[in-house]
N, CA, C and O atoms as a CHARMM CRD file, in Angstrom:
* protein
*
  364
    1    1 UNK  N      0.83200  -1.17700   0.00000 PROA 1      0.00000
    2    1 UNK  CA     0.00000   0.00000   0.00000 PROA 1      0.00000
    3    1 UNK  C      0.88200   1.24800   0.00000 PROA 1      0.00000
    4    1 UNK  O      1.83000   1.34000   0.78000 PROA 1      0.00000
    5    2 UNK  N      0.57800   2.18400  -0.85500 PROA 2      0.00000
    6    2 UNK  CA     1.34300   3.41700  -0.95500 PROA 2      0.00000
    7    2 UNK  C      0.73600   4.45100  -0.00300 PROA 2      0.00000
    8    2 UNK  O     -0.47500   4.67300   0.00500 PROA 2      0.00000
    9    3 UNK  N      1.59700   5.07200   0.79000 PROA 3      0.00000
   10    3 UNK  CA     1.12600   6.09100   1.72300 PROA 3      0.00000
   11    3 UNK  C      0.89500   7.39300   0.97600 PROA 3      0.00000
   12    3 UNK  O      1.63300   7.75100   0.05900 PROA 3      0.00000
   13    4 UNK  N     -0.12500   8.07100   1.38600 PROA 4      0.00000
   14    4 UNK  CA    -0.37400   9.38800   0.80400 PROA 4      0.00000
   15    4 UNK  C      0.60300  10.38200   1.42300 PROA 4      0.00000
   16    4 UNK  O      1.20300  10.12000   2.46500 PROA 4      0.00000
   17    5 UNK  N      0.74600  11.50600   0.77400 PROA 5      0.00000
   18    5 UNK  CA     1.63000  12.54500   1.28900 PROA 5      0.00000
   19    5 UNK  C      1.14800  13.00300   2.66200 PROA 5      0.00000
   20    5 UNK  O      1.95400  13.28800   3.54800 PROA 5      0.00000
   21    6 UNK  N     -0.15100  13.07100   2.82900 PROA 6      0.00000
   22    6 UNK  CA    -0.73300  13.49300   4.10200 PROA 6      0.00000
   23    6 UNK  C     -0.36000  12.51500   5.21800 PROA 6      0.00000
   24    6 UNK  O     -0.02200  12.93600   6.32400 PROA 6      0.00000
   25    7 UNK  N     -0.42100  11.20500   4.92800 PROA 7      0.00000
   26    7 UNK  CA    -0.05600  10.19400   5.91400 PROA 7      0.00000
   27    7 UNK  C      1.42200  10.31800   6.29400 PROA 7      0.00000
   28    7 UNK  O      1.78000  10.23500   7.46900 PROA 7      0.00000
   29    8 UNK  N      2.26500  10.51500   5.29300 PROA 8      0.00000
   30    8 UNK  CA     3.69200  10.64500   5.55700 PROA 8      0.00000
   31    8 UNK  C      3.98800  11.86400   6.41500 PROA 8      0.00000
   32    8 UNK  O      4.79100  11.79200   7.34500 PROA 8      0.00000
   33    9 UNK  N      3.34000  12.98800   6.10500 PROA 9      0.00000
   34    9 UNK  CA     3.53500  14.20600   6.89600 PROA 9      0.00000
   35    9 UNK  C      3.05700  14.00900   8.32800 PROA 9      0.00000
   36    9 UNK  O      3.69900  14.46700   9.27300 PROA 9      0.00000
   37   10 UNK  N      1.93200  13.33000   8.48200 PROA 10     0.00000
   38   10 UNK  CA     1.39000  13.07100   9.81200 PROA 10     0.00000
   39   10 UNK  C      2.33700  12.19100  10.63100 PROA 10     0.00000
   40   10 UNK  O      2.57300  12.45500  11.81000 PROA 10     0.00000
   41   11 UNK  N      2.87100  11.15600  10.00800 PROA 11     0.00000
   42   11 UNK  CA     3.80700  10.26500  10.69300 PROA 11     0.00000
   43   11 UNK  C      5.09700  10.98800  11.04400 PROA 11     0.00000
   44   11 UNK  O      5.65000  10.78600  12.12500 PROA 11     0.00000
   45   12 UNK  N      5.57900  11.83000  10.13600 PROA 12     0.00000
   46   12 UNK  CA     6.79600  12.60100  10.39200 PROA 12     0.00000
   47   12 UNK  C      6.58500  13.54900  11.56000 PROA 12     0.00000
   48   12 UNK  O      7.43900  13.65700  12.44000 PROA 12     0.00000
   49   13 UNK  N      5.44100  14.24100  11.57100 PROA 13     0.00000
   50   13 UNK  CA     5.12600  15.16000  12.66400 PROA 13     0.00000
   51   13 UNK  C      5.07100  14.41700  13.99700 PROA 13     0.00000
   52   13 UNK  O      5.62100  14.88800  14.99200 PROA 13     0.00000
   53   14 UNK  N      4.41000  13.25900  14.02100 PROA 14     0.00000
   54   14 UNK  CA     4.30300  12.46800  15.25800 PROA 14     0.00000
   55   14 UNK  C      5.68900  12.05800  15.74600 PROA 14     0.00000
   56   14 UNK  O      5.97900  12.13400  16.94000 PROA 14     0.00000
   57   15 UNK  N      6.53400  11.62800  14.83000 PROA 15     0.00000
   58   15 UNK  CA     7.89000  11.23200  15.21000 PROA 15     0.00000
   59   15 UNK  C      8.66300  12.42400  15.76800 PROA 15     0.00000
   60   15 UNK  O      9.39700  12.28800  16.74700 PROA 15     0.00000
   61   16 UNK  N      8.49800  13.58900  15.14600 PROA 16     0.00000
   62   16 UNK  CA     9.22000  14.77400  15.59500 PROA 16     0.00000
   63   16 UNK  C      8.77500  15.23100  16.98000 PROA 16     0.00000
   64   16 UNK  O      9.61600  15.53500  17.82600 PROA 16     0.00000
   65   17 UNK  N      7.44900  15.28400  17.22900 PROA 17     0.00000
   66   17 UNK  CA     7.03500  15.75400  18.54600 PROA 17     0.00000
   67   17 UNK  C      7.40000  14.75100  19.63000 PROA 17     0.00000
   68   17 UNK  O      7.66600  15.13700  20.76800 PROA 17     0.00000
   69   18 UNK  N      7.41400  13.46000  19.28600 PROA 18     0.00000
   70   18 UNK  CA     7.81600  12.45600  20.26800 PROA 18     0.00000
   71   18 UNK  C      9.30100  12.58100  20.61000 PROA 18     0.00000
   72   18 UNK  O      9.69500  12.39800  21.76200 PROA 18     0.00000
   73   19 UNK  N     10.12500  12.89500  19.60300 PROA 19     0.00000
   74   19 UNK  CA    11.54800  13.14300  19.87100 PROA 19     0.00000
   75   19 UNK  C     11.69900  14.32400  20.81400 PROA 19     0.00000
   76   19 UNK  O     12.48100  14.27600  21.76300 PROA 19     0.00000
   77   20 UNK  N     10.95300  15.37500  20.55000 PROA 20     0.00000
   78   20 UNK  CA    11.02100  16.56700  21.39300 PROA 20     0.00000
   79   20 UNK  C     10.55200  16.25700  22.81300 PROA 20     0.00000
   80   20 UNK  O     11.18300  16.68200  23.78000 PROA 20     0.00000
   81   21 UNK  N      9.45200  15.52000  22.94300 PROA 21     0.00000
   82   21 UNK  CA     8.94900  15.14200  24.27000 PROA 21     0.00000
   83   21 UNK  C     10.01200  14.37600  25.04500 PROA 21     0.00000
   84   21 UNK  O     10.26500  14.66200  26.21500 PROA 21     0.00000
   85   22 UNK  N     10.62900  13.40500  24.39000 PROA 22     0.00000
   86   22 UNK  CA    11.66000  12.59400  25.04900 PROA 22     0.00000
   87   22 UNK  C     12.87700  13.43300  25.42000 PROA 22     0.00000
   88   22 UNK  O     13.50700  13.19600  26.45000 PROA 22     0.00000
   89   23 UNK  N     13.20600  14.40600  24.58700 PROA 23     0.00000
   90   23 UNK  CA    14.30800  15.32000  24.85700 PROA 23     0.00000
   91   23 UNK  C     13.98900  16.20700  26.06500 PROA 23     0.00000
   92   23 UNK  O     14.86900  16.48300  26.88000 PROA 23     0.00000
   93   24 UNK  N     12.74800  16.64700  26.18200 PROA 24     0.00000
   94   24 UNK  CA    12.34400  17.59000  27.22400 PROA 24     0.00000
   95   24 UNK  C     12.08300  16.95200  28.58300 PROA 24     0.00000
   96   24 UNK  O     12.27800  17.59900  29.61200 PROA 24     0.00000
   97   25 UNK  N     11.65200  15.71200  28.60700 PROA 25     0.00000
   98   25 UNK  CA    11.25900  15.08100  29.87000 PROA 25     0.00000
   99   25 UNK  C     12.32800  15.16700  30.96200 PROA 25     0.00000
  100   25 UNK  O     11.97800  15.48800  32.09800 PROA 25     0.00000
  101   26 UNK  N     13.60100  14.90200  30.69200 PROA 26     0.00000
  102   26 UNK  CA    14.58900  15.00900  31.76400 PROA 26     0.00000
  103   26 UNK  C     14.67100  16.41200  32.37500 PROA 26     0.00000
  104   26 UNK  O     15.02000  16.55800  33.54600 PROA 26     0.00000
  105   27 UNK  N     14.35100  17.43600  31.58900 PROA 27     0.00000
  106   27 UNK  CA    14.37300  18.80200  32.10400 PROA 27     0.00000
  107   27 UNK  C     13.16300  19.08800  32.99600 PROA 27     0.00000
  108   27 UNK  O     13.19600  20.00700  33.81500 PROA 27     0.00000
  109   28 UNK  N     12.10200  18.30300  32.83600 PROA 28     0.00000
  110   28 UNK  CA    10.84800  18.58000  33.53400 PROA 28     0.00000
  111   28 UNK  C     10.56900  17.64100  34.70700 PROA 28     0.00000
  112   28 UNK  O      9.65800  17.89500  35.49400 PROA 28     0.00000
  113   29 UNK  N     11.32200  16.58500  34.83000 PROA 29     0.00000
  114   29 UNK  CA    11.06600  15.60600  35.88200 PROA 29     0.00000
  115   29 UNK  C     12.00700  15.79500  37.05900 PROA 29     0.00000
  116   29 UNK  O     13.06200  16.42000  36.94200 PROA 29     0.00000
  117   30 UNK  N     11.60800  15.24600  38.18600 PROA 30     0.00000
  118   30 UNK  CA    12.44100  15.18700  39.38800 PROA 30     0.00000
  119   30 UNK  C     12.90500  16.55400  39.87600 PROA 30     0.00000
  120   30 UNK  O     14.01700  16.69100  40.38500 PROA 30     0.00000
  121   31 UNK  N     12.05700  17.55700  39.72200 PROA 31     0.00000
  122   31 UNK  CA    12.35700  18.90500  40.21900 PROA 31     0.00000
  123   31 UNK  C     13.71700  19.43100  39.76300 PROA 31     0.00000
  124   31 UNK  O     14.45900  20.03300  40.54000 PROA 31     0.00000
  125   32 UNK  N     14.02600  19.19500  38.50300 PROA 32     0.00000
  126   32 UNK  CA    15.28400  19.68500  37.93700 PROA 32     0.00000
  127   32 UNK  C     15.30800  21.21200  37.97400 PROA 32     0.00000
  128   32 UNK  O     14.27800  21.85100  37.75700 PROA 32     0.00000
  129   33 UNK  N     16.47400  21.80400  38.24700 PROA 33     0.00000
  130   33 UNK  CA    16.55200  23.27000  38.20600 PROA 33     0.00000
  131   33 UNK  C     16.27500  23.77400  36.79400 PROA 33     0.00000
  132   33 UNK  O     16.67300  23.14700  35.81200 PROA 33     0.00000
  133   34 UNK  N     15.60200  24.89000  36.70500 PROA 34     0.00000
  134   34 UNK  CA    15.22900  25.45700  35.41100 PROA 34     0.00000
  135   34 UNK  C     16.31800  26.42600  34.95500 PROA 34     0.00000
  136   34 UNK  O     16.22400  27.63000  35.19500 PROA 34     0.00000
  137   35 UNK  N     17.33600  25.90700  34.30800 PROA 35     0.00000
  138   35 UNK  CA    18.43600  26.76500  33.87800 PROA 35     0.00000
  139   35 UNK  C     18.35300  27.13900  32.40300 PROA 35     0.00000
  140   35 UNK  O     19.15100  27.94500  31.92500 PROA 35     0.00000
  141   36 UNK  N     17.40100  26.56600  31.68100 PROA 36     0.00000
  142   36 UNK  CA    17.17600  26.94200  30.28700 PROA 36     0.00000
  143   36 UNK  C     15.72500  27.37200  30.11200 PROA 36     0.00000
  144   36 UNK  O     14.82600  26.79400  30.72200 PROA 36     0.00000
  145   37 UNK  N     15.49700  28.37000  29.29200 PROA 37     0.00000
  146   37 UNK  CA    14.13800  28.81100  29.00900 PROA 37     0.00000
  147   37 UNK  C     13.51200  27.90900  27.94600 PROA 37     0.00000
  148   37 UNK  O     14.19900  27.12400  27.29300 PROA 37     0.00000
  149   38 UNK  N     12.20200  28.03600  27.78900 PROA 38     0.00000
  150   38 UNK  CA    11.51300  27.28500  26.74800 PROA 38     0.00000
  151   38 UNK  C     12.09200  27.63700  25.38000 PROA 38     0.00000
  152   38 UNK  O     12.30300  26.75100  24.55100 PROA 38     0.00000
  153   39 UNK  N     12.34900  28.91200  25.13800 PROA 39     0.00000
  154   39 UNK  CA    12.91900  29.31900  23.84700 PROA 39     0.00000
  155   39 UNK  C     14.29400  28.70100  23.61700 PROA 39     0.00000
  156   39 UNK  O     14.60700  28.27400  22.50600 PROA 39     0.00000
  157   40 UNK  N     15.11400  28.65200  24.66400 PROA 40     0.00000
  158   40 UNK  CA    16.44100  28.04100  24.52900 PROA 40     0.00000
  159   40 UNK  C     16.33100  26.54200  24.25100 PROA 40     0.00000
  160   40 UNK  O     17.08200  25.99900  23.44000 PROA 40     0.00000
  161   41 UNK  N     15.39900  25.88200  24.92200 PROA 41     0.00000
  162   41 UNK  CA    15.18700  24.46000  24.67100 PROA 41     0.00000
  163   41 UNK  C     14.65400  24.23500  23.26300 PROA 41     0.00000
  164   41 UNK  O     15.02500  23.26400  22.60400 PROA 41     0.00000
  165   42 UNK  N     13.77800  25.13600  22.79700 PROA 42     0.00000
  166   42 UNK  CA    13.23200  25.02000  21.43600 PROA 42     0.00000
  167   42 UNK  C     14.35300  25.11400  20.41200 PROA 42     0.00000
  168   42 UNK  O     14.43200  24.29900  19.49300 PROA 42     0.00000
  169   43 UNK  N     15.21500  26.10300  20.57100 PROA 43     0.00000
  170   43 UNK  CA    16.33000  26.27000  19.63100 PROA 43     0.00000
  171   43 UNK  C     17.21300  25.01800  19.62900 PROA 43     0.00000
  172   43 UNK  O     17.61700  24.53500  18.57200 PROA 43     0.00000
  173   44 UNK  N     17.50400  24.50200  20.81900 PROA 44     0.00000
  174   44 UNK  CA    18.34500  23.30700  20.91900 PROA 44     0.00000
  175   44 UNK  C     17.69200  22.10700  20.23100 PROA 44     0.00000
  176   44 UNK  O     18.34900  21.37600  19.49000 PROA 44     0.00000
  177   45 UNK  N     16.39600  21.91100  20.48100 PROA 45     0.00000
  178   45 UNK  CA    15.68900  20.76600  19.87600 PROA 45     0.00000
  179   45 UNK  C     15.58200  20.92300  18.36600 PROA 45     0.00000
  180   45 UNK  O     15.75000  19.95400  17.62500 PROA 45     0.00000
  181   46 UNK  N     15.30200  22.14100  17.90800 PROA 46     0.00000
  182   46 UNK  CA    15.17200  22.35600  16.46500 PROA 46     0.00000
  183   46 UNK  C     16.50500  22.10100  15.75800 PROA 46     0.00000
  184   46 UNK  O     16.52700  21.58400  14.64000 PROA 46     0.00000
  185   47 UNK  N     17.59200  22.45400  16.39400 PROA 47     0.00000
  186   47 UNK  CA    18.91400  22.18300  15.79600 PROA 47     0.00000
  187   47 UNK  C     19.26600  20.70700  15.86200 PROA 47     0.00000
  188   47 UNK  O     19.73300  20.12100  14.88600 PROA 47     0.00000
  189   48 UNK  N     19.03500  20.11900  17.02100 PROA 48     0.00000
  190   48 UNK  CA    19.43500  18.72900  17.22800 PROA 48     0.00000
  191   48 UNK  C     18.62500  17.75400  16.36600 PROA 48     0.00000
  192   48 UNK  O     19.18500  16.82800  15.77900 PROA 48     0.00000
  193   49 UNK  N     17.30800  17.96700  16.29300 PROA 49     0.00000
  194   49 UNK  CA    16.43500  17.01600  15.61300 PROA 49     0.00000
  195   49 UNK  C     15.89600  17.51500  14.28000 PROA 49     0.00000
  196   49 UNK  O     15.21500  16.77300  13.57300 PROA 49     0.00000
  197   50 UNK  N     16.19100  18.75900  13.93000 PROA 50     0.00000
  198   50 UNK  CA    15.68400  19.35800  12.69500 PROA 50     0.00000
  199   50 UNK  C     14.15100  19.25000  12.64500 PROA 50     0.00000
  200   50 UNK  O     13.57900  18.74600  11.67800 PROA 50     0.00000
  201   51 UNK  N     13.51200  19.73500  13.70700 PROA 51     0.00000
  202   51 UNK  CA    12.05200  19.67600  13.81600 PROA 51     0.00000
  203   51 UNK  C     11.45200  21.06700  13.66600 PROA 51     0.00000
  204   51 UNK  O     12.14500  22.07700  13.78100 PROA 51     0.00000
  205   52 UNK  N     10.16100  21.09600  13.40800 PROA 52     0.00000
  206   52 UNK  CA     9.45000  22.36200  13.27800 PROA 52     0.00000
  207   52 UNK  C      9.10200  22.92700  14.65200 PROA 52     0.00000
  208   52 UNK  O      9.14200  22.22000  15.65900 PROA 52     0.00000
  209   53 UNK  N      8.76300  24.20600  14.67300 PROA 53     0.00000
  210   53 UNK  CA     8.30900  24.84500  15.90100 PROA 53     0.00000
  211   53 UNK  C      7.03000  24.17200  16.38600 PROA 53     0.00000
  212   53 UNK  O      6.86200  23.95200  17.58500 PROA 53     0.00000
  213   54 UNK  N      6.13900  23.84700  15.47300 PROA 54     0.00000
  214   54 UNK  CA     4.89100  23.17500  15.85900 PROA 54     0.00000
  215   54 UNK  C      5.15400  21.81500  16.49400 PROA 54     0.00000
  216   54 UNK  O      4.49900  21.45100  17.47000 PROA 54     0.00000
  217   55 UNK  N      6.10000  21.06400  15.95100 PROA 55     0.00000
  218   55 UNK  CA     6.43200  19.75900  16.52900 PROA 55     0.00000
  219   55 UNK  C      7.02100  19.94700  17.92400 PROA 55     0.00000
  220   55 UNK  O      6.71200  19.18400  18.83900 PROA 55     0.00000
  221   56 UNK  N      7.87200  20.96600  18.08600 PROA 56     0.00000
  222   56 UNK  CA     8.42400  21.23700  19.41500 PROA 56     0.00000
  223   56 UNK  C      7.30600  21.59800  20.38800 PROA 56     0.00000
  224   56 UNK  O      7.26100  21.08400  21.50600 PROA 56     0.00000
  225   57 UNK  N      6.41100  22.47700  19.96400 PROA 57     0.00000
  226   57 UNK  CA     5.33200  22.91500  20.84800 PROA 57     0.00000
  227   57 UNK  C      4.43900  21.75000  21.27300 PROA 57     0.00000
  228   57 UNK  O      4.01200  21.68700  22.42600 PROA 57     0.00000
  229   58 UNK  N      4.15700  20.83900  20.36300 PROA 58     0.00000
  230   58 UNK  CA     3.38200  19.64800  20.71600 PROA 58     0.00000
  231   58 UNK  C      4.18000  18.78100  21.69200 PROA 58     0.00000
  232   58 UNK  O      3.63200  18.28900  22.67800 PROA 58     0.00000
  233   59 UNK  N      5.45900  18.59900  21.42000 PROA 59     0.00000
  234   59 UNK  CA     6.31400  17.83900  22.32800 PROA 59     0.00000
  235   59 UNK  C      6.37500  18.47300  23.70800 PROA 59     0.00000
  236   59 UNK  O      6.40200  17.77100  24.72000 PROA 59     0.00000
  237   60 UNK  N      6.39600  19.80800  23.74900 PROA 60     0.00000
  238   60 UNK  CA     6.42600  20.55200  25.00700 PROA 60     0.00000
  239   60 UNK  C      5.16000  20.23900  25.82300 PROA 60     0.00000
  240   60 UNK  O      5.23300  19.91500  27.00800 PROA 60     0.00000
  241   61 UNK  N      4.00900  20.34500  25.16300 PROA 61     0.00000
  242   61 UNK  CA     2.74500  20.07400  25.86300 PROA 61     0.00000
  243   61 UNK  C      2.67700  18.62600  26.35500 PROA 61     0.00000
  244   61 UNK  O      2.24400  18.36300  27.47700 PROA 61     0.00000
  245   62 UNK  N      3.10600  17.69700  25.50900 PROA 62     0.00000
  246   62 UNK  CA     3.03300  16.28900  25.88700 PROA 62     0.00000
  247   62 UNK  C      4.04100  15.96600  26.99800 PROA 62     0.00000
  248   62 UNK  O      3.76800  15.12400  27.85400 PROA 62     0.00000
  249   63 UNK  N      5.19100  16.62400  26.98900 PROA 63     0.00000
  250   63 UNK  CA     6.17300  16.41400  28.05700 PROA 63     0.00000
  251   63 UNK  C      5.63800  16.93600  29.38200 PROA 63     0.00000
  252   63 UNK  O      5.81600  16.29400  30.41800 PROA 63     0.00000
  253   64 UNK  N      4.98300  18.09700  29.36200 PROA 64     0.00000
  254   64 UNK  CA     4.38300  18.63000  30.58800 PROA 64     0.00000
  255   64 UNK  C      3.33200  17.66400  31.11000 PROA 64     0.00000
  256   64 UNK  O      3.28200  17.36700  32.30400 PROA 64     0.00000
  257   65 UNK  N      2.49500  17.17800  30.20500 PROA 65     0.00000
  258   65 UNK  CA     1.44700  16.23600  30.60700 PROA 65     0.00000
  259   65 UNK  C      2.04800  14.98100  31.22800 PROA 65     0.00000
  260   65 UNK  O      1.59000  14.51800  32.27200 PROA 65     0.00000
  261   66 UNK  N      3.05800  14.44400  30.59300 PROA 66     0.00000
  262   66 UNK  CA     3.67500  13.21400  31.09600 PROA 66     0.00000
  263   66 UNK  C      4.40600  13.46600  32.41500 PROA 66     0.00000
  264   66 UNK  O      4.33800  12.63700  33.32300 PROA 66     0.00000
  265   67 UNK  N      5.09800  14.58700  32.53100 PROA 67     0.00000
  266   67 UNK  CA     5.83500  14.90300  33.75800 PROA 67     0.00000
  267   67 UNK  C      4.88000  15.12900  34.92600 PROA 67     0.00000
  268   67 UNK  O      5.14500  14.67700  36.03900 PROA 67     0.00000
  269   68 UNK  N      3.77300  15.82400  34.68100 PROA 68     0.00000
  270   68 UNK  CA     2.82600  16.06900  35.77400 PROA 68     0.00000
  271   68 UNK  C      2.02800  14.81700  36.09800 PROA 68     0.00000
  272   68 UNK  O      1.61400  14.61800  37.24000 PROA 68     0.00000
  273   69 UNK  N      1.81300  13.97500  35.10100 PROA 69     0.00000
  274   69 UNK  CA     1.10400  12.71300  35.32300 PROA 69     0.00000
  275   69 UNK  C      1.87200  11.85500  36.31800 PROA 69     0.00000
  276   69 UNK  O      1.26500  11.19600  37.16200 PROA 69     0.00000
  277   70 UNK  N      3.18100  11.85300  36.23200 PROA 70     0.00000
  278   70 UNK  CA     3.98100  11.02100  37.13000 PROA 70     0.00000
  279   70 UNK  C      4.01100  11.59300  38.54700 PROA 70     0.00000
  280   70 UNK  O      4.34400  10.87600  39.49100 PROA 70     0.00000
  281   71 UNK  N      3.66700  12.87900  38.71300 PROA 71     0.00000
  282   71 UNK  CA     3.62300  13.49100  40.04200 PROA 71     0.00000
  283   71 UNK  C      2.23000  13.44900  40.64600 PROA 71     0.00000
  284   71 UNK  O      2.08000  13.62700  41.85500 PROA 71     0.00000
  285   72 UNK  N      1.20800  13.21800  39.83300 PROA 72     0.00000
  286   72 UNK  CA    -0.16500  13.21500  40.31500 PROA 72     0.00000
  287   72 UNK  C     -0.44300  11.90500  41.03100 PROA 72     0.00000
  288   72 UNK  O     -0.05800  10.83000  40.56900 PROA 72     0.00000
  289   73 UNK  N     -1.09500  12.01100  42.12600 PROA 73     0.00000
  290   73 UNK  CA    -1.33700  10.81700  42.93400 PROA 73     0.00000
  291   73 UNK  C     -2.69900  10.94400  43.60000 PROA 73     0.00000
  292   73 UNK  O     -3.01500  11.99100  44.16700 PROA 73     0.00000
  293   74 UNK  N     -3.50100   9.90300  43.54000 PROA 74     0.00000
  294   74 UNK  CA    -4.78200   9.85700  44.23700 PROA 74     0.00000
  295   74 UNK  C     -4.63000   8.98100  45.47600 PROA 74     0.00000
  296   74 UNK  O     -3.71500   8.16300  45.57000 PROA 74     0.00000
  297   75 UNK  N     -5.51800   9.16500  46.39700 PROA 75     0.00000
  298   75 UNK  CA    -5.53900   8.31100  47.57600 PROA 75     0.00000
  299   75 UNK  C     -6.57400   7.21500  47.35500 PROA 75     0.00000
  300   75 UNK  O     -7.69500   7.47600  46.91700 PROA 75     0.00000
  301   76 UNK  N     -6.18200   6.00800  47.66100 PROA 76     0.00000
  302   76 UNK  CA    -7.08200   4.86300  47.53800 PROA 76     0.00000
  303   76 UNK  C     -8.04300   4.83800  48.73000 PROA 76     0.00000
  304   76 UNK  O     -7.79100   5.49900  49.73700 PROA 76     0.00000
  305   77 UNK  N     -9.14100   4.08500  48.62500 PROA 77     0.00000
  306   77 UNK  CA   -10.10900   4.02600  49.72900 PROA 77     0.00000
  307   77 UNK  C     -9.48800   3.63000  51.07000 PROA 77     0.00000
  308   77 UNK  O     -9.98800   4.03500  52.11900 PROA 77     0.00000
  309   78 UNK  N     -8.40600   2.84600  51.05200 PROA 78     0.00000
  310   78 UNK  CA    -7.78500   2.43800  52.32000 PROA 78     0.00000
  311   78 UNK  C     -6.83900   3.51300  52.86800 PROA 78     0.00000
  312   78 UNK  O     -6.17100   3.29500  53.87800 PROA 78     0.00000
  313   79 UNK  N     -6.78400   4.67600  52.20100 PROA 79     0.00000
  314   79 UNK  CA    -5.95700   5.78200  52.67500 PROA 79     0.00000
  315   79 UNK  C     -4.53700   5.77600  52.14700 PROA 79     0.00000
  316   79 UNK  O     -3.77100   6.70500  52.40300 PROA 79     0.00000
  317   80 UNK  N     -4.18300   4.73700  51.41100 PROA 80     0.00000
  318   80 UNK  CA    -2.83600   4.64200  50.86700 PROA 80     0.00000
  319   80 UNK  C     -2.75000   5.40300  49.54900 PROA 80     0.00000
  320   80 UNK  O     -3.67500   5.33000  48.74000 PROA 80     0.00000
  321   81 UNK  N     -1.64800   6.14100  49.31500 PROA 81     0.00000
  322   81 UNK  CA    -1.50900   6.82700  48.02100 PROA 81     0.00000
  323   81 UNK  C     -1.33900   5.79800  46.91300 PROA 81     0.00000
  324   81 UNK  O     -0.73900   4.74100  47.10800 PROA 81     0.00000
  325   82 UNK  N     -1.87200   6.12500  45.76700 PROA 82     0.00000
  326   82 UNK  CA    -1.76000   5.22300  44.62400 PROA 82     0.00000
  327   82 UNK  C     -0.57300   5.62800  43.77300 PROA 82     0.00000
  328   82 UNK  O     -0.09300   6.75900  43.84300 PROA 82     0.00000
  329   83 UNK  N     -0.11100   4.68700  42.97100 PROA 83     0.00000
  330   83 UNK  CA     0.93200   4.98600  41.99500 PROA 83     0.00000
  331   83 UNK  C      0.25800   5.58500  40.76500 PROA 83     0.00000
  332   83 UNK  O     -0.95400   5.44200  40.60500 PROA 83     0.00000
  333   84 UNK  N      1.01600   6.25600  39.88800 PROA 84     0.00000
  334   84 UNK  CA     0.39800   6.75800  38.64600 PROA 84     0.00000
  335   84 UNK  C     -0.25300   5.65600  37.83200 PROA 84     0.00000
  336   84 UNK  O     -1.26000   5.90300  37.16700 PROA 84     0.00000
  337   85 UNK  N      0.29900   4.42500  37.86300 PROA 85     0.00000
  338   85 UNK  CA    -0.28600   3.33000  37.10800 PROA 85     0.00000
  339   85 UNK  C     -1.65800   2.96700  37.66800 PROA 85     0.00000
  340   85 UNK  O     -2.58700   2.70100  36.90500 PROA 85     0.00000
  341   86 UNK  N     -1.79300   2.95600  38.99800 PROA 86     0.00000
  342   86 UNK  CA    -3.07200   2.66400  39.61500 PROA 86     0.00000
  343   86 UNK  C     -4.05000   3.79900  39.33300 PROA 86     0.00000
  344   86 UNK  O     -5.24300   3.56500  39.14500 PROA 86     0.00000
  345   87 UNK  N     -3.54600   5.01300  39.30500 PROA 87     0.00000
  346   87 UNK  CA    -4.38200   6.17900  39.01800 PROA 87     0.00000
  347   87 UNK  C     -5.00300   6.04400  37.62900 PROA 87     0.00000
  348   87 UNK  O     -6.19900   6.28100  37.45600 PROA 87     0.00000
  349   88 UNK  N     -4.19400   5.66300  36.63800 PROA 88     0.00000
  350   88 UNK  CA    -4.69100   5.51900  35.27800 PROA 88     0.00000
  351   88 UNK  C     -5.70500   4.37900  35.19300 PROA 88     0.00000
  352   88 UNK  O     -6.70500   4.48800  34.48400 PROA 88     0.00000
  353   89 UNK  N     -5.45200   3.30200  35.90500 PROA 89     0.00000
  354   89 UNK  CA    -6.33600   2.14300  35.83800 PROA 89     0.00000
  355   89 UNK  C     -7.69500   2.45000  36.46800 PROA 89     0.00000
  356   89 UNK  O     -8.70400   1.85100  36.09400 PROA 89     0.00000
  357   90 UNK  N     -7.72200   3.37700  37.41600 PROA 90     0.00000
  358   90 UNK  CA    -8.98800   3.68100  38.08400 PROA 90     0.00000
  359   90 UNK  C     -9.83500   4.68600  37.33300 PROA 90     0.00000
  360   90 UNK  O    -11.01000   4.85000  37.65900 PROA 90     0.00000
  361   91 UNK  N     -9.28300   5.36600  36.33800 PROA 91     0.00000
  362   91 UNK  CA   -10.03400   6.38300  35.56800 PROA 91     0.00000
  363   91 UNK  C    -10.93500   5.76200  34.54500 PROA 91     0.00000
  364   91 UNK  O    -11.63000   6.47400  33.82100 PROA 91     0.00000
């Protein structure tokens, strides 16, 4: 099956934002000091991965979501805090 140009662009965009997300996560997890601005990280990612600003911005949003997801915790009925995996399973 031949992919359409639209499919190829969509797959390329997904790959690019995922690269950016993976690049950004270490900066956003474990209370890392914020020594680089978003603009500085964008420039670095665009140079390193040759990605678009839109792909970086999507990666930025997804990295924030993933980083905050790992910090979010619900309390179970027995009063014990749940892990993020248990949190997702209960939703």
